[in-house]
VOGU-3710 file (C-alpha; in Angstrom, 3 decimals, decimal comma):
1> xxxxxxxxxx> 110,588/-17,612/-11,603  110,916/-20,237/-8,852  109,609/-23,491/-10,161  110,026/-25,502/-6,948  106,787/-26,894/-5,549  105,128/-24,711/-2,934  105,554/-25,921/0,609  103,073/-25,727/3,407  104,129/-24,103/6,711  102,738/-26,829/9,057
11> xxxxxxxxxx> 103,526/-24,947/12,281  101,712/-21,811/11,120  98,752/-23,829/9,869  98,524/-25,737/13,175  98,385/-22,359/15,081  95,748/-20,944/12,703  93,771/-24,083/13,500  93,221/-22,793/17,036  90,532/-20,537/15,534  88,597/-23,553/14,321
21> xxxxxxxxxx> 89,395/-25,399/17,608  87,360/-22,746/19,495  84,500/-22,788/16,965  83,805/-26,491/17,127  84,443/-26,633/20,875  81,597/-24,218/21,467  79,165/-25,619/18,852  79,615/-29,203/20,138  78,478/-28,052/23,601  75,655/-26,074/21,907
31> xxxxxxxxxx> 74,391/-29,111/19,910  74,677/-31,472/22,777  72,710/-29,420/25,304  70,713/-26,480/23,982  67,869/-28,319/22,078  67,220/-30,477/25,167  67,234/-27,344/27,377  64,544/-25,813/25,170  62,562/-29,041/24,937  62,355/-29,394/28,734
41> xxxxxxxxxx> 61,682/-25,656/29,289  58,770/-25,760/26,788  57,415/-28,904/28,333  57,362/-27,112/31,760  55,779/-24,035/30,210  52,933/-25,854/28,344  52,203/-29,006/30,319  51,344/-29,638/33,961  50,882/-32,704/36,131  47,289/-33,190/34,929
51> xxxxxxxxxx> 48,440/-33,859/31,323  47,573/-37,374/30,134  50,419/-37,339/27,560  53,561/-39,273/28,271  56,863/-37,383/28,677  57,878/-38,630/25,210  54,627/-37,424/23,648  54,994/-34,016/25,353  58,545/-33,755/23,983  57,315/-34,445/20,384
61> xxxxxxxxxx> 54,568/-31,893/20,805  56,996/-29,040/21,573  59,656/-29,875/18,962  58,161/-27,463/16,510  58,879/-24,689/19,006  62,336/-26,025/19,596  62,842/-26,007/15,885  61,677/-22,460/15,515  64,026/-21,257/18,262  67,033/-23,070/16,767
71> xxxxxxxxxx> 66,038/-21,724/13,382  65,871/-18,104/14,606  69,427/-18,383/15,754  70,462/-19,783/12,416  68,465/-17,196/10,528  70,397/-14,468/12,293  73,658/-16,265/11,342  72,420/-16,579/7,711  72,155/-12,778/7,507  75,280/-11,862/9,618
81> xxxxxxxxxx> 77,920/-14,170/8,309  78,059/-12,759/4,777  77,954/-9,224/6,298  80,857/-9,835/8,664  82,704/-11,669/5,984  82,552/-8,755/3,565  83,281/-6,253/6,392  86,366/-8,107/7,256  87,494/-8,191/3,582  87,392/-4,379/3,691
91> xxxxxxxxxx> 88,877/-3,927/7,192  92,448/-2,758/7,640  93,847/-2,494/11,106  97,329/-2,856/12,672  96,428/-6,407/13,796  94,939/-7,413/10,418  91,549/-7,608/8,876  90,213/-10,790/10,481  91,670/-10,648/13,972  89,538/-7,778/15,386
101> xxxxxxxxxx> 86,327/-9,743/14,642  87,854/-13,006/16,052  88,909/-11,293/19,302  85,667/-9,394/20,025  83,334/-12,241/19,047  85,255/-14,901/21,052  85,520/-12,868/24,228  81,813/-11,937/24,315  80,769/-15,574/23,577  83,085/-16,763/26,385
111> xxxxxxxxxx> 81,448/-14,431/28,865  77,821/-15,132/27,947  78,020/-18,899/27,223  78,201/-20,212/30,840  74,965/-18,294/31,773  72,882/-20,441/29,365  72,736/-23,501/31,707  72,115/-21,203/34,626  68,995/-19,774/32,941  67,799/-23,275/32,205
121> xxxxxxxxxx> 68,492/-24,508/35,723  66,469/-21,710/37,275  63,645/-22,223/34,749  63,931/-18,780/33,173  62,884/-19,416/29,616  63,147/-15,753/28,531  66,697/-15,432/29,788  67,633/-18,740/28,169  66,425/-17,497/24,776  68,054/-14,079/25,051
131> xxxxxxxxxx> 71,418/-15,599/26,083  71,272/-18,036/23,138  70,593/-15,262/20,754  73,494/-13,068/22,024  75,795/-16,145/21,822  74,847/-16,787/18,184  75,246/-13,116/17,173  78,843/-12,829/18,436  79,739/-16,351/17,324  78,834/-15,311/13,812
141> xxxxxxxxxx> 80,944/-12,197/14,211  84,013/-14,303/14,579  83,189/-17,434/12,701  83,471/-16,161/9,161  86,711/-14,223/9,683  88,191/-17,192/11,621  87,405/-19,586/8,767  88,723/-17,052/6,149  92,048/-16,616/7,947  93,492/-19,860/6,600
151> xxxxxxxxxx> 92,913/-19,259/2,869  94,165/-15,663/3,484  97,520/-17,029/4,599  97,812/-20,198/2,459  98,478/-20,388/-1,363  95,618/-22,128/-3,168  97,411/-25,350/-4,161  98,343/-25,985/-0,495  95,009/-25,292/1,034  93,654/-28,777/1,001
161> xxxxxxxxxx> 96,774/-30,007/2,891  96,111/-27,258/5,378  92,445/-28,374/5,445  93,302/-31,637/7,078  95,240/-29,896/9,812  92,560/-27,294/10,388  89,731/-29,800/10,518  91,625/-32,148/12,846  92,165/-29,185/15,193  88,524/-28,442/15,094
171> xxxxxxxxxx> 87,532/-31,983/15,885  89,911/-32,065/18,805  88,111/-29,053/20,060  84,722/-30,775/19,577  85,955/-33,903/21,308  86,728/-32,066/24,581  83,046/-31,454/25,602  81,976/-34,742/24,024  84,324/-36,731/26,225  83,102/-34,760/29,206
181> xxxxxxxxxx> 79,519/-35,610/28,257  80,239/-39,207/28,844  80,646/-38,491/32,571  78,472/-35,453/33,012  75,340/-37,077/31,618  72,505/-34,682/30,569  69,864/-37,402/30,873  70,843/-37,862/34,543  70,448/-34,153/35,198  67,053/-34,195/33,503
191> xxxxxxxxxx> 66,042/-37,376/35,313  64,442/-38,507/32,156  64,734/-40,999/29,361  61,404/-41,904/27,786  59,769/-40,988/31,170  61,068/-39,284/34,325  63,185/-41,763/36,298  62,373/-40,661/39,753  60,412/-37,846/41,619  62,338/-34,645/42,094
201> xxxxxxxxxx> 64,781/-35,619/39,327  68,541/-35,225/39,547  69,087/-31,443/39,042  72,700/-30,987/40,133  73,779/-27,721/38,373  77,476/-28,665/37,945  76,422/-31,511/35,611  75,372/-29,002/32,938  77,499/-26,019/33,976  80,966/-27,553/33,724
211> xxxxxxxxxx> 80,936/-28,159/29,917  79,875/-24,620/29,264  82,585/-23,151/31,619  85,222/-25,372/30,120  84,227/-24,298/26,648  84,548/-20,613/27,561  87,947/-21,053/29,180  89,389/-23,002/26,269  87,888/-20,569/23,709  89,793/-17,746/25,445
221> xxxxxxxxxx> 93,010/-19,756/25,565  92,771/-20,691/21,915  92,183/-17,162/20,704  95,035/-15,755/22,899  97,420/-18,252/21,317  96,211/-17,362/17,866  96,573/-13,574/18,521  100,051/-13,866/20,019  101,517/-16,106/17,306  99,737/-15,101/14,067
231> xxxxxxxxxx> 100,541/-11,657/12,775  98,259/-11,364/9,772  99,846/-8,426/7,930  103,408/-9,533/8,484  102,799/-13,094/7,254  100,865/-11,988/4,210  103,758/-9,706/3,174  106,237/-12,557/3,680  104,286/-15,008/1,441  102,957/-12,563/-1,216
241> xxxxxxxxxx> 104,912/-14,251/-4,046  103,604/-17,677/-3,086  100,012/-16,323/-2,928  100,404/-14,911/-6,436  101,709/-18,299/-7,694  98,799/-20,018/-5,990  96,262/-17,883/-7,889  97,872/-19,005/-11,138  97,544/-22,664/-10,196  93,907/-22,634/-9,026
251> xxxxxxxxxx> 91,585/-25,511/-9,897  88,790/-23,623/-11,650  87,262/-23,770/-15,090  87,854/-20,081/-15,959  90,541/-17,841/-14,409  89,438/-15,581/-11,618  89,546/-11,862/-12,417  91,123/-9,699/-9,808  88,947/-6,696/-10,704  86,303/-6,658/-7,967
261> xxxxxxxxxx> 83,759/-5,077/-10,320  84,099/-7,723/-13,036  81,335/-10,447/-12,803  82,106/-14,150/-12,566  82,135/-16,183/-15,735  79,051/-18,178/-16,497  80,876/-21,542/-16,017  82,247/-20,479/-12,618  78,903/-19,126/-11,510  77,073/-22,337/-12,487
271> xxxxxxxxxx> 79,672/-24,329/-10,553  79,275/-22,048/-7,503  75,418/-22,399/-7,498  75,465/-26,149/-7,847  77,932/-26,551/-4,981  75,957/-24,266/-2,772  72,635/-25,940/-3,419  74,086/-29,416/-2,937  75,703/-28,162/0,262  72,261/-26,810/1,460
281> xxxxxxxxxx> 70,800/-30,312/1,313  73,619/-32,165/2,969  73,560/-29,637/5,826  69,790/-30,203/6,027  70,621/-33,802/6,798  73,719/-33,229/8,939  72,187/-30,455/11,099  68,885/-32,289/11,452  70,759/-35,224/12,960  73,016/-33,139/15,198
291> xxxxxxxxxx> 70,214/-30,970/16,449  67,835/-33,795/17,401  70,197/-36,700/18,150  70,141/-35,934/21,918  66,389/-35,911/21,807  66,289/-39,045/19,660  68,426/-40,749/22,329  66,352/-39,507/25,303  62,785/-39,725/23,931  62,947/-42,407/21,257
301> xxxxxxxxxx> 65,631/-44,844/22,434  65,079/-44,183/26,149  68,860/-44,379/26,485  71,523/-42,376/28,271  72,942/-39,335/26,589  76,394/-40,574/27,710  76,030/-43,279/25,001  75,306/-40,607/22,468  78,450/-38,767/23,546  80,514/-41,981/22,807
311> xxxxxxxxxx> 78,683/-42,182/19,438  79,753/-38,586/18,660  83,358/-39,425/19,589  83,387/-42,481/17,307  81,984/-40,394/14,421  84,582/-37,663/15,161  87,464/-40,125/15,131  86,372/-41,500/11,787  86,023/-37,887/10,483  89,597/-37,238/11,556
321> xxxxxxxxxx> 90,674/-40,351/9,583  88,816/-38,968/6,564  90,480/-35,613/6,880  93,882/-37,354/7,174  93,596/-39,331/3,961  91,371/-37,038/1,926  94,336/-35,184/0,302  95,637/-38,528/-1,103  92,155/-39,537/-2,354  91,651/-36,120/-4,057
331> xxxxxxxxxx> 95,057/-36,331/-5,705  93,977/-39,616/-7,354  90,286/-39,083/-8,091  89,749/-35,314/-8,070  87,699/-33,221/-5,680  84,337/-33,840/-7,335  84,546/-37,651/-7,157  86,076/-37,684/-3,720  83,176/-35,538/-2,439  80,564/-37,596/-4,324
341> xxxxxxxxxx> 82,061/-40,759/-2,914  81,677/-39,282/0,540  78,002/-38,521/-0,082  77,537/-42,100/-1,372  78,974/-43,585/1,741  76,793/-41,303/3,864  73,696/-42,465/1,916  74,643/-46,079/2,635  74,965/-45,408/6,314  71,633/-43,620/6,668
351> xxxxxxxxxx> 69,866/-46,349/4,615  71,186/-49,114/6,877  70,213/-47,061/9,992  66,657/-46,631/8,614  66,247/-50,320/7,845  67,622/-51,482/11,184  65,504/-48,961/13,059  62,368/-50,827/11,784  63,788/-54,276/12,431  65,160/-53,616/15,919
361> xxxxxxxxxx> 62,750/-51,902/18,299  64,003/-49,552/21,082  64,803/-51,339/24,365  66,016/-48,577/26,645  69,644/-49,111/25,519  71,714/-47,316/22,859  71,983/-49,828/19,921  75,500/-50,886/19,007  74,785/-50,651/15,298  74,355/-46,899/15,503
371> xxxxxxxxxx> 78,030/-46,549/16,580  79,030/-48,364/13,336  76,667/-46,257/11,248  78,059/-42,981/12,664  81,545/-44,187/11,991  80,828/-44,680/8,290  78,866/-41,375/8,216  81,687/-39,503/9,922  84,207/-40,764/7,427  81,985/-40,034/4,425
381> xxxxxxxxxx> 81,093/-36,500/5,504  84,779/-35,757/6,142  85,436/-36,327/2,443  82,574/-34,001/1,698  83,610/-31,145/4,069  87,311/-31,399/3,067  86,404/-30,468/-0,493  83,287/-28,318/-0,384  84,509/-25,116/1,175  87,748/-25,262/-0,934
391> xxxxxxxxxx> 85,734/-25,547/-4,155  83,700/-22,426/-3,213  86,624/-20,229/-2,145  88,702/-21,351/-5,162  86,261/-19,444/-7,393  87,237/-16,028/-5,963  90,262/-13,785/-5,764  92,061/-13,000/-2,467  90,076/-9,797/-2,230  86,785/-11,726/-1,786
401> xxxxxxxxxx> 87,654/-14,633/0,464  85,484/-13,287/3,269  82,554/-12,675/0,898  82,777/-16,215/-0,642  83,225/-17,725/2,864  79,967/-15,927/3,633  78,269/-17,543/0,615  79,400/-20,963/1,863  78,068/-20,358/5,327  74,900/-18,702/4,078
411> xxxxxxxxxx> 74,018/-21,900/2,331  74,785/-24,024/5,464  72,962/-21,582/7,756  69,930/-21,436/5,506  69,740/-25,200/5,844  70,210/-25,029/9,555  67,439/-22,427/9,750  65,003/-24,599/7,810  65,773/-28,104/8,978  64,891/-27,644/12,753
421> xxxxxxxxxx> 61,484/-26,148/11,799  60,854/-28,856/9,189  61,615/-31,719/11,544  59,708/-30,051/14,345  56,619/-29,767/12,193  57,058/-33,333/10,902  57,012/-34,578/14,508  53,543/-33,047/14,947  52,137/-35,321/12,191  50,557/-38,617/13,384
431> xxxxxxxxxx> 52,820/-41,041/11,437  56,179/-39,297/11,987  58,207/-39,661/15,149  61,860/-39,549/16,201  62,339/-42,976/14,720  62,086/-41,566/11,216  65,049/-39,233/11,742  67,327/-41,332/9,433  64,678/-41,234/6,659  64,711/-37,440/6,680
441> xxxxxxxxxx> 68,522/-37,362/6,522  68,619/-40,016/3,811  66,275/-38,099/1,468  68,276/-34,834/1,883  71,701/-36,527/1,182  70,302/-38,276/-1,975  69,248/-34,912/-3,299  72,740/-33,563/-2,662  74,326/-36,547/-4,436  72,242/-36,089/-7,585
451> xxxxxxxxxx> 72,918/-32,362/-7,744  76,658/-32,782/-7,342  76,800/-35,175/-10,355  76,364/-31,997/-12,471  79,377/-30,128/-10,919  82,376/-29,928/-13,285  85,433/-32,021/-12,264  88,327/-29,643/-12,791  91,781/-31,207/-12,475  95,167/-29,517/-12,581
461> xxxxxxxxxx> 97,578/-30,486/-15,283  100,744/-30,080/-13,263  103,861/-32,088/-12,528  103,583/-35,034/-10,137  105,439/-33,210/-7,481  102,867/-30,402/-7,211  99,876/-30,675/-4,977  96,757/-31,098/-7,035  94,116/-29,946/-4,618  92,441/-26,641/-3,929
471> xxxxxxxx> 91,289/-24,673/-0,923  90,043/-26,509/1,973  86,916/-27,124/3,924  86,457/-26,069/7,433  82,889/-27,654/7,949  81,415/-27,858/10,186  79,623/-27,182/11,792  80,129/-26,903/12,257
//
């Protein structure tokens, strides 16, 4: 038997990363624009010029509807992602088991996505909602198989190394529309910050259409590159011996049975549930921030969304730094304590944000301290995401990677279903406004931190030359 350390194929991993590139590219545009599209559409639907409420108050009044709409999309994803994951596990075609779902889902999303800003521009609320639902359905068709592709083609001990590459590729994808958002400013299109800036508003369609068109084009390019260069079945046959070795070196408490009918051990099942519940709460925080940050910038700070785009870039750059060094940190401290440390850093960032939001009142500008807070938060959550998905998928055999990827995303999507509704309803209460967004996130991350303290810290007892990390995290957001 070959006792040489397993070696990661960096070129192949980089190409597989194009799948995640397309995912985060689309979702960054989605997060940056769609909640504000819904907010303004509902304001127009429910308020007229005779309303005595300010624009900010009107926005807060409709956030529960915005939350419900965003939650319906996520509820559909919660149901579909495990289904498509398990379907892809059982699929067998000439181009592989994941690729058919990736191709169909990506191309349909690419066609439908640019019509979302058109529906908003022409004030067609029904069309806006239908297009958003179609986009989510087909995005979920390809998201699970796209994420499962990397662990399919990477031995377990190498998956955390691959994780850094995959996540960096995803964040490069997310950075493209974010950079564009610094110049094509949503708040200029809306003609609104805390109040409308001028009669008639800005309303130039290209301001909101270009990011969606660019996302569609780059999604198609990324999936074509993936399809042409990654031959699933051929690669899997070439590395079958390494995959078997990887199973033997997995970081789990009890060995994984390869019999699909045999249940998980009690220790592995407990570990799985604890990870998924903790994951649920940190996604409650993370998605609550990402969903409402544009509205926080517009309606609470009265600032330009271009500043929020810069804030997203800063957080993303620090996330990339976290992905780059996470493997070294995990090697020294283990996955559990690396992840827990990331949660602790995120708690500190949210706590400082909350305190400063009471001390420094909004002045119409984007506060500099938020850039620093999101830098620390981005780094901390990178340490979380780089470990969480690996820890889940490490608990299954190669035959169930799609199913366990579905479990991971079911937890995150359940959080993303609940958190928009919860925040929307909280904004209806007299003493809760956008200014308390960091409080909400802080409470959720503290719960995650406490739960994760009960997760077992499993370390490999291998030679120094062997990689001591498990499968990796494509998070995301995601």
